[in-house]
N, C-alpha and C positions, 0 to 999 in steps of 0.2 A: 595413399595410392598403392595399388598392388598389381601384379601382372602386367598385362599389356598397357594399362592406363599409366604406368611409369615410364614407359619407353618413349622415345621421340615421337614416333608415330601416334601413340596414344594421347600424348599431350597435344600434338598438333590437331588431332580429330576433337579433342575437348574444347580447344579454342575455337575452331571452326564452328562447333555446335553452338558456342556462347554468342557468336556473331550472327547467327541465323535467326530469322524471325520463326515464331511458333509454326507457321505453315511450312516454311523452308525446312525446319527440323523434322516435321512429320514427313514431308516428302522424302528427305533424305534417309530417315530411319526406315521408311517402308519400301522405297523404290531404288535407293542407291544414287540418287540425283536430287537437285534442287533447282528451282527456277528463279532467275533474276530479270530486271528490266533494265535495258541500256539507258544510260543517262541522256544521250542525244537523240536517238530515234524512236525510243520508247518500245523497240522491238524486245521480244522475250528470247531469253536464252536459257538452255538447260545445261548445267554443269554437272557432268557424271562424275563417279568417283574415279579418280586417276589423276596422273600428273602431266599427261600430254594427250593430244588428239581426244580431248574429252569434253569440249564446249561445242554446242550446236544451237544455232538460231533455230526457233520453232515457229510455226504459223499459228493462227488462231485456234485451230482444232488441235494443237500440241504435237503436230507431226514434224519430224526432223526436216530441216531444210538444209542449209549450208553449215559445214563445220568450220570452226576456228581454232586453230592451234596456236596457243601462246602461253608462256609460263615465266615466272621469275628466273633469274640467273641463280645457279647454284643447285647443289643436290640437297633439296629440301623434302621433309616428309609430305605425303599427300595432302594432309589437312591444311598445311601452310600454302601449298600450291593452290588449292582449291579457294582458299580464303582471298588470296591475292587476285585470283581470276574474278571472283564475286565482286571485290572492291574495285578493281579496274574496270569491269563493265558498268558498275553503278555510278562511277564518277568520271571516267575518261574513256567512254566507248570508242569515239572517234580515233583516239590515238591508239586504242588497242587494235581496231579494225586496220589501221594503217600498217601495223607491223605484224600481224598475225598471218600465218599460212592458212590458206584455204584447203578444206578437204571434203570429200563427198561421203557423208555418213552413212553407215549401215547398221543393222541391228547387231551385227558380229562385234562391232566395236565396243558396245555397251552392254554386253551379257554380264549380269552381276553374278559373281561366285559366292560372295558372303556379304551380308550387310555391314557397312561401316559406320552408319549414323547412329 
């Protein structure tokens, strides 16, 4: 490892990529987000690069619907937060939605300044 790959942030992103499917890895690398399917409702969610206010429910056309803010406790690197969000939605969607704070998403929240994937 060298450079950014050796930092906590870099290691967390490498771990996140290892847990993503090939389609999710491609989405993340190209668009700065990846999509998951909720375990209970089968709704689709888009997890944007970030540690908070970064998860949105999307409709069948891929349009942002409602935002859901939830994260693990602690000051964790972005990749670790996003991995926890992915696993939570895919395994315990109902519990996530019960504790998450809702927000109205806008394109402003999710402008990508640099690719992380």
